[in-house]
C-alpha positions, 0 to 999 in steps of 0.5 A, a space after each residue: 500500500 502506498 501512503 499519502 504524504 501529509 504535508 500539514 503534519 510535516 509542516 506542524 512537526 517542523 514548526 514544533 521542532 523549531 520552537 523546541 530548539 529555540 526554547 532549549 537554546 534559551 535555557 542553555 544561554 540563560 544557564 550560561 548567562 554570565 559567560 555570554 554577558 562577558 563575551 558581549 561586553 568584551 570583558 575578557 578578564 571577567 570571562 577568564 575568571 568565570 571559565 578557562 575556555 576562550 570565547 570561541 570555545 564557549 560559542 562552539 559549545 553552544 553550536 554543539 548543544 544546538 546540534 544535539 538539541 536538533 538530533 534529539 528533537 528529530 529522534 523524538 519526533 521520529 519515535 512519536 510517529 
């Protein structure tokens, strides 16, 4: 049997995934807020006192978390369907 592709469900799941990833990114940035404040204000001494990571490593960690959120979201939606 050939199943029809339901575009409405695919669109809804894509939008839901975007909202989930955005919300999880906000939680991550909120938990690391002092580091991001130091990076935005370019206060490198404050960043060094908070962590041993450089600004590039902090931003790379955010990219890693975003990729992890994306993979997790896709897997969860895949298991639900």
